C-alpha positions in Angstrom: -74.0 63.8 -23.7 -70.3 64.0 -25.3 -68.8 65.0 -22.9 -70.3 61.9 -20.3 -69.4 59.1 -23.0 -65.5 60.7 -22.6 -65.8 60.2 -19.1 -67.5 56.6 -19.5 -63.7 55.7 -22.1 -61.5 57.1 -19.9 -62.8 55.1 -17.4 -63.1 51.9 -19.2 -59.6 52.5 -20.1 -58.3 53.0 -16.9 -59.5 50.0 -15.0 -57.9 47.8 -18.1 -54.7 49.2 -17.7 -55.3 48.6 -13.4 -56.3 45.2 -14.3 -53.5 44.3 -16.3 -50.6 45.9 -14.5 -52.2 43.5 -11.2 -51.8 40.5 -13.7 -48.0 41.6 -14.6 -47.1 42.2 -10.8 -48.4 39.3 -9.6 -46.9 36.9 -12.0 -43.5 38.4 -10.9 -44.2 38.0 -7.5 -44.7 33.7 -8.3 -41.6 33.3 -10.1 -39.3 35.4 -7.6 -36.1 33.2 -6.7 -35.2 34.9 -3.4 -37.0 36.1 -0.2 -38.6 39.4 0.0 -37.1 41.5 2.7 -38.4 39.8 6.7 -40.6 37.6 4.3 -40.4 33.8 3.5 -39.2 32.5 0.6 -41.2 32.5 -2.3 -40.8 29.9 -5.5 -42.2 26.7 -7.2 -42.8 23.8 -4.8 -40.4 20.5 -3.7 -40.5 17.7 -5.9 -41.8 15.3 -4.1 -40.4 12.7 -2.1 -40.2 8.8 -3.7 -42.5 6.5 -2.9 -39.4 3.7 -2.8 -35.9 4.3 -0.9 -33.1 2.3 -2.8 -31.2 0.7 0.1 -27.5 1.6 0.2 -26.3 -2.2 -0.2 -27.6 -2.1 -3.6 -25.9 1.0 -4.9 -22.5 0.1 -6.9 -19.6 0.2 -5.9 -17.6 4.1 -7.3 -14.9 2.7 -10.2 -11.6 3.3 -9.0 -10.1 5.0 -12.0 -6.3 5.3 -11.0 -4.4 9.1 -11.8 -2.4 8.8 -14.6 0.2 11.2 -15.7 0.7 12.5 -19.3 0.8 9.7 -21.4 -1.0 7.2 -19.6 2.0 6.7 -17.4 1.1 5.6 -13.6 3.3 6.2 -10.4 2.3 4.1 -7.8 3.9 3.8 -4.1 3.8 1.2 -1.0 4.9 2.2 2.0 4.8 -0.2 4.5 5.4 -1.0 8.0 6.6 -5.0 8.4 7.1 -6.0 11.9 9.2 -9.3 10.9 10.3 -11.9 13.5 13.9 -13.2 12.3 15.9 -16.6 12.8 19.5 -16.5 11.0 22.2 -19.0 11.2 25.6 -17.8 10.2 28.4 -19.8 9.4 31.7 -18.6 11.0 35.3 -19.6 10.4 35.7 -20.9 14.5 36.4 -24.8 14.9 34.3 -24.6 17.7 31.3 -22.6 16.4 31.0 -23.1 12.9 27.4 -22.0 13.2 26.0 -19.4 15.4 22.0 -18.1 14.9 20.7 -15.4 15.7 16.7 -15.0 16.8 14.4 -12.3 17.5 10.7 -12.0 17.7 8.7 -10.1 15.7 8.1 -7.0 18.3 11.1 -7.9 19.6 12.9 -6.4 16.6 11.4 -2.7 17.7 14.1 -2.9 20.8 16.9 -4.3 18.9 17.1 -1.4 15.9 20.7 0.5 15.9 19.5 3.2 13.8 16.4 4.0 11.7 15.2 1.1 9.3 13.5 2.2 5.5 10.5 -0.1 3.9 9.5 1.4 1.0 8.4 -0.4 -2.5 7.2 1.9 -5.6 5.6 1.2 -9.3 5.8 2.4 -12.4 2.6 0.9 -15.1 2.7 1.7 -18.8 -0.6 -0.2 -19.8 0.0 -3.7 -19.4 3.4 -3.5 -17.9 5.0 -2.2 -14.7 8.2 -2.0 -12.9 8.4 -2.9 -9.4 10.8 -2.4 -7.2 11.4 -2.4 -3.1 13.7 -1.7 -0.7 14.5 -2.7 3.1 17.0 -1.9 5.6 17.1 -2.7 9.1 20.6 -1.7 11.3 19.8 -4.2 14.3 21.5 -5.2 17.4 20.6 -9.2 18.3 21.8 -11.6 21.1 22.9 -14.8 19.5 22.2 -18.0 21.5 25.1 -20.8 21.4 24.9 -24.7 23.1 26.7 -22.8 26.3 29.5 -25.3 26.5 32.5 -23.3 25.1 30.1 -20.3 24.7 27.5 -18.6 27.0 26.2 -16.5 24.5 27.1 -13.4 22.7 25.6 -10.4 20.8 25.8 -9.3 17.5 25.3 -5.9 15.3 23.0 -6.8 11.9 22.7 -4.7 8.8 20.9 -6.3 6.2 19.9 -4.6 2.9 18.0 -5.9 0.4 16.6 -4.4 -3.0 13.9 -6.1 -5.2 13.7 -5.2 -8.7 10.7 -6.9 -10.8 9.4 -6.0 -15.0 5.8 -7.2 -14.9 3.1 -8.0 -17.6 -0.2 -8.2 -16.9 -1.4 -11.3 -18.0 -5.0 -11.4 -16.8 -6.6 -7.6 -16.2 -10.4 -8.0 -16.0 -13.1 -6.0 -13.7 -13.2 -7.9 -10.4 -9.7 -9.1 -10.8 -5.8 -9.0 -12.2 -2.5 -11.2 -12.8 0.8 -10.5 -13.0 3.9 -12.4 -14.2 7.6 -11.5 -14.4 11.2 -11.6 -14.0 13.1 -9.7 -11.6 16.0 -9.9 -9.3 17.1 -9.6 -5.3 19.7 -7.9 -3.6 21.1 -9.4 -0.3 23.7 -7.1 2.1 24.9 -9.1 5.4 27.2 -7.4 7.4 27.3 -8.4 11.0 30.1 -8.1 13.7 29.6 -11.1 16.3 30.9 -11.5 20.3 30.9 -14.3 21.4 31.6 -14.7 25.2 33.7 -17.3 26.7 33.5 -20.3 28.8 35.3 -23.0 28.5 37.1 -20.7 25.4 38.3 -17.2 25.7 35.8 -15.0 24.7 35.9 -14.2 20.6 35.2 -11.5 17.8 34.4 -12.4 14.8 33.2 -9.9 11.2 31.6 -11.9 8.4 29.8 -10.1 5.6 28.7 -10.5 2.0 26.6 -9.7 -0.6 25.1 -11.2 -3.7 22.4 -11.1 -6.1 19.3 -14.0 -7.2 17.6 -13.7 -10.2 13.6 -14.3 -9.8 9.9 -15.5 -11.2 7.3 -13.3 -9.5 3.6 -13.5 -9.5 0.9 -11.0 -8.7 -2.5 -11.6 -8.0 -5.4 -9.4 -7.0 -9.1 -10.1 -6.5 -11.9 -7.3 -6.2 -15.2 -8.9 -4.4 -16.8 -5.2 -4.1 -17.8 -2.3 -1.7 -13.6 -1.6 -1.9 -12.7 -5.0 -0.6 -10.0 -7.3 -2.1 -7.3 -9.6 -1.3 -3.6 -9.4 -3.4 -1.3 -12.3 -3.2 2.3 -11.8 -4.0 5.1 -14.2 -4.7 8.8 -14.9 -5.9 11.0 -17.4 -6.1 15.0 -17.8 -7.5 18.1 -18.3 -7.1 18.7 -21.9 -8.2 22.2 -22.3 -7.1 23.5 -19.3 -9.1 23.8 -17.1 -6.3 22.1 -18.4 -3.3 20.4 -21.9 -3.2 16.9 -20.5 -2.3 15.8 -17.4 -2.6 11.7 -17.1 -1.9 8.7 -14.6 -0.7 5.4 -14.9 -0.3 3.2 -11.8 0.5 -0.9 -12.1 1.2 -2.9 -8.7 2.2 -6.7 -8.0 2.9 -7.6 -4.5 0.9 -9.6 -1.5 1.4 -9.9 0.8 -0.9 -10.5 4.1 0.9 -11.0 6.0 -2.2 -9.8 5.9 -5.7 -6.1 6.9 -4.9 -5.7 5.3 -1.2 -5.9 1.6 -0.1 -5.1 0.0 2.9 -3.4 -3.0 3.3 -3.1 -5.4 6.4 -1.3 -8.9 6.3 1.4 -11.2 6.6 5.2 -11.4 4.8 7.7 -13.6 4.4 10.9 -13.5 3.4 13.8 -16.6 3.0 17.0 -16.6 1.8 19.9 -19.8 2.0 23.4 -18.7 0.8 26.6 -20.4 0.8 29.8 -18.8 -0.7 31.4 -20.7 -2.8 34.6 -22.3 -1.1 35.1 -20.0 1.7 33.4 -20.6 5.2 30.6 -17.6 4.8 27.1 -18.8 4.5 23.2 -17.4 5.9 20.2 -19.0 6.5 17.5 -15.8 7.1 14.0 -15.9 7.9 12.1 -13.4 8.1 8.5 -13.2 8.6 5.5 -11.0 10.4 2.9 -9.1 10.0 2.7 -6.0 7.5 0.3 -3.1 7.3 0.4 -0.8 4.1 -0.7 1.6 1.9 -1.3 2.2 -1.9 -1.0 6.0 -2.8 -1.3 6.4 -6.7 -0.5 9.4 -8.3 
């Protein structure tokens, strides 16, 4: 009888151990995050799909947080391609041709380039303050138009170098718009080697060059319409008879923010000056205007 009871106790104990082992094995198989070799993936059921899908147009545009150096100093580069049409009147000491007109269309200048041009701008910002610089160098070979009486046209080797600098202060700084105002200067360097083809008068060559710097009043406005689309307008005016009689510029662009560090611009630029040297037969009346393609690179 004692032996029979021992067999029963041992059998019950083995049954309890077997059931416990099967429960542990089942639990470990359910929690396994990777598939067994040659078998399907075992894991928790995927979350159910939302009952309503949010349209992409209703999602807010990502914030365009510009990158900055240590201390909050920000560098912004503005490489651009400007295709201006040129209209220039040059005063000369010639009695029979005191004024010579030089002209070329917006796309004609590409074929009139004598050397590699340079176009670019950059800005340093620290809080509401900014220092903006712009440099333009155009070496051209442009035809000359005359009245075809004393001369029958001609040509000129024309080199125009322009540097603009300004100190800006952000007057308005809102999430959707900003306004900058400030003071600046623009330095001009113009050199022209004129050749006039003779008709009633013999052919003549004249070399004219001049350089001057004008003070400027500067303003810039930017408006953000959302989804990366914006509008920027820039203008400056100066001269005031201190050097040039009038020196002014306007730029308007449609902007698209590709990401937080790159913005593309397409627009129009017009740059103009009227300069007459005091007491000298030297003067330049320059009009440069045409489409501009630019980019903003934030570092």
